[in-house]
C-alpha atoms as an extended CHARMM CRD file, in Angstrom:
* protein
*
        82  EXT
         1         1  MET       CA             -6.4450000000      306.1050000000       32.5890000000  PROA      1               0.0000000000
         2         2  HSD       CA             -5.7550000000      304.4630000000       29.2780000000  PROA      2               0.0000000000
         3         3  PHE       CA             -6.1020000000      306.2610000000       25.9250000000  PROA      3               0.0000000000
         4         4  SER       CA             -5.7950000000      305.0870000000       22.3320000000  PROA      4               0.0000000000
         5         5  SER       CA             -5.5250000000      307.2310000000       19.2060000000  PROA      5               0.0000000000
         6         6  ASN       CA             -4.5500000000      306.9510000000       15.5490000000  PROA      6               0.0000000000
         7         7  ALA       CA             -1.8850000000      308.9380000000       13.7030000000  PROA      7               0.0000000000
         8         8  PRO       CA             -2.7690000000      310.4740000000       10.3030000000  PROA      8               0.0000000000
         9         9  ASP       CA             -1.2750000000      307.4100000000        8.5570000000  PROA      9               0.0000000000
        10        10  GLY       CA             -3.5730000000      305.0860000000       10.5620000000  PROA      10              0.0000000000
        11        11  THR       CA             -0.9300000000      303.8820000000       13.0540000000  PROA      11              0.0000000000
        12        12  ALA       CA             -2.4710000000      303.2560000000       16.4770000000  PROA      12              0.0000000000
        13        13  PHE       CA             -0.8230000000      304.6880000000       19.5860000000  PROA      13              0.0000000000
        14        14  THR       CA             -1.6710000000      303.9450000000       23.1980000000  PROA      14              0.0000000000
        15        15  ALA       CA             -1.0140000000      305.9610000000       26.3440000000  PROA      15              0.0000000000
        16        16  THR       CA             -1.4220000000      305.3450000000       30.0540000000  PROA      16              0.0000000000
        17        17  HSD       CA             -1.7160000000      308.2510000000       32.5050000000  PROA      17              0.0000000000
        18        18  THR       CA             -1.6250000000      308.2510000000       36.2950000000  PROA      18              0.0000000000
        19        19  ALA       CA             -2.3400000000      311.2150000000       38.5720000000  PROA      19              0.0000000000
        20        20  TRP       CA             -2.5270000000      311.9140000000       42.2760000000  PROA      20              0.0000000000
        21        21  VAL       CA             -3.3660000000      314.9130000000       44.4600000000  PROA      21              0.0000000000
        22        22  ALA       CA             -2.4110000000      315.8720000000       48.0310000000  PROA      22              0.0000000000
        23        23  GLY       CA             -3.8760000000      318.8680000000       49.8090000000  PROA      23              0.0000000000
        24        24  LEU       CA             -3.9700000000      320.8080000000       53.0330000000  PROA      24              0.0000000000
        25        25  GLY       CA             -6.4150000000      323.4850000000       54.1470000000  PROA      25              0.0000000000
        26        26  GLN       CA             -7.6900000000      325.5560000000       57.0480000000  PROA      26              0.0000000000
        27        27  GLU       CA            -10.9130000000      327.4320000000       57.7290000000  PROA      27              0.0000000000
        28        28  SER       CA            -11.2670000000      329.9530000000       60.5750000000  PROA      28              0.0000000000
        29        29  THR       CA            -13.9670000000      332.3290000000       61.7540000000  PROA      29              0.0000000000
        30        30  ILE       CA            -13.3040000000      336.0660000000       61.6310000000  PROA      30              0.0000000000
        31        31  ASN       CA            -16.5610000000      337.0040000000       63.3660000000  PROA      31              0.0000000000
        32        32  ARG       CA            -20.0640000000      335.5610000000       63.7360000000  PROA      32              0.0000000000
        33        33  ASN       CA            -20.7600000000      335.5230000000       59.9920000000  PROA      33              0.0000000000
        34        34  LEU       CA            -17.3990000000      335.6660000000       58.1770000000  PROA      34              0.0000000000
        35        35  LEU       CA            -15.1560000000      332.6670000000       57.5530000000  PROA      35              0.0000000000
        36        36  LEU       CA            -11.6740000000      332.8270000000       56.0250000000  PROA      36              0.0000000000
        37        37  ARG       CA            -10.2170000000      329.7400000000       54.3680000000  PROA      37              0.0000000000
        38        38  PHE       CA             -7.0850000000      328.7330000000       52.5100000000  PROA      38              0.0000000000
        39        39  GLU       CA             -6.0490000000      325.5890000000       50.6920000000  PROA      39              0.0000000000
        40        40  VAL       CA             -2.9050000000      324.2740000000       49.0040000000  PROA      40              0.0000000000
        41        41  LEU       CA             -3.0880000000      321.4090000000       46.4750000000  PROA      41              0.0000000000
        42        42  TYR       CA             -0.1880000000      319.5120000000       44.9050000000  PROA      42              0.0000000000
        43        43  LEU       CA             -1.0740000000      317.6700000000       41.6700000000  PROA      43              0.0000000000
        44        44  SER       CA              1.2280000000      315.1530000000       39.9790000000  PROA      44              0.0000000000
        45        45  PHE       CA              0.6350000000      313.7060000000       36.4940000000  PROA      45              0.0000000000
        46        46  LEU       CA              2.6460000000      310.8150000000       35.0400000000  PROA      46              0.0000000000
        47        47  GLY       CA              2.2480000000      309.2000000000       31.6220000000  PROA      47              0.0000000000
        48        48  ASN       CA              3.7460000000      306.8610000000       29.0310000000  PROA      48              0.0000000000
        49        49  ALA       CA              2.9650000000      306.6750000000       25.3220000000  PROA      49              0.0000000000
        50        50  THR       CA              4.0560000000      303.8660000000       23.0020000000  PROA      50              0.0000000000
        51        51  ALA       CA              3.5270000000      302.8530000000       19.3980000000  PROA      51              0.0000000000
        52        52  PRO       CA              2.3710000000      299.3800000000       18.3640000000  PROA      52              0.0000000000
        53        53  SER       CA              4.8420000000      296.5890000000       17.7180000000  PROA      53              0.0000000000
        54        54  GLY       CA              6.7050000000      297.0000000000       14.4470000000  PROA      54              0.0000000000
        55        55  VAL       CA              7.0270000000      300.7830000000       14.7730000000  PROA      55              0.0000000000
        56        56  THR       CA             10.3800000000      301.7940000000       16.2220000000  PROA      56              0.0000000000
        57        57  GLY       CA             11.6710000000      305.0170000000       17.7320000000  PROA      57              0.0000000000
        58        58  VAL       CA              8.3020000000      306.2060000000       19.0300000000  PROA      58              0.0000000000
        59        59  SER       CA              7.9580000000      306.2550000000       22.7810000000  PROA      59              0.0000000000
        60        60  SER       CA              7.6470000000      308.9680000000       25.3700000000  PROA      60              0.0000000000
        61        61  SER       CA              7.4380000000      309.3440000000       29.1000000000  PROA      61              0.0000000000
        62        62  GLN       CA              6.0760000000      312.5490000000       30.5930000000  PROA      62              0.0000000000
        63        63  SER       CA              5.5830000000      313.9320000000       34.0390000000  PROA      63              0.0000000000
        64        64  MET       CA              4.3750000000      317.2900000000       35.2410000000  PROA      64              0.0000000000
        65        65  TYR       CA              3.0980000000      318.8380000000       38.4220000000  PROA      65              0.0000000000
        66        66  ASP       CA              1.1120000000      321.8360000000       39.5390000000  PROA      66              0.0000000000
        67        67  ILE       CA              0.6580000000      323.6240000000       42.8570000000  PROA      67              0.0000000000
        68        68  ILE       CA             -2.6300000000      325.4400000000       43.4390000000  PROA      68              0.0000000000
        69        69  PHE       CA             -3.2040000000      328.0200000000       46.2020000000  PROA      69              0.0000000000
        70        70  ARG       CA             -6.7630000000      329.0150000000       47.0790000000  PROA      70              0.0000000000
        71        71  ILE       CA             -8.0150000000      331.7080000000       49.4490000000  PROA      71              0.0000000000
        72        72  GLY       CA            -11.6930000000      332.2150000000       50.1700000000  PROA      72              0.0000000000
        73        73  LEU       CA            -13.9790000000      334.4140000000       52.2160000000  PROA      73              0.0000000000
        74        74  ASN       CA            -17.3930000000      332.9560000000       53.0790000000  PROA      74              0.0000000000
        75        75  TYR       CA            -20.4320000000      334.6610000000       54.5360000000  PROA      75              0.0000000000
        76        76  LYS       CA            -22.6580000000      332.5950000000       56.8010000000  PROA      76              0.0000000000
        77        77  PHE       CA            -26.2940000000      333.7760000000       56.8720000000  PROA      77              0.0000000000
        78        78  ASP       CA            -27.8790000000      333.7500000000       60.3270000000  PROA      78              0.0000000000
        79        79  TRP       CA            -31.4930000000      332.8790000000       59.5090000000  PROA      79              0.0000000000
        80        80  GLN       CA            -32.4460000000      332.1130000000       63.1390000000  PROA      80              0.0000000000
        81        81  GLY       CA            -31.5760000000      335.5900000000       64.4180000000  PROA      81              0.0000000000
        82        82  LYS       CA            -29.8900000000      334.3540000000       67.6020000000  PROA      82              0.0000000000
């Protein structure tokens, strides 16, 4: 993604951000109607920000990550009555 913004003095700054996600999950039945699931996601965010030509000393590079754990319990309705 590419973003542009202006500082209070009117100077334009640009930034480019890249992100990616990798995940792994499992879903298993407990009984006829209950399902237990879990999921792990790894998110990585990278970005660079620079000022326009003529402005010196303004540049940044950032990276951050997050790990998300999810656990769920689902109920499956048995509408057919089998």
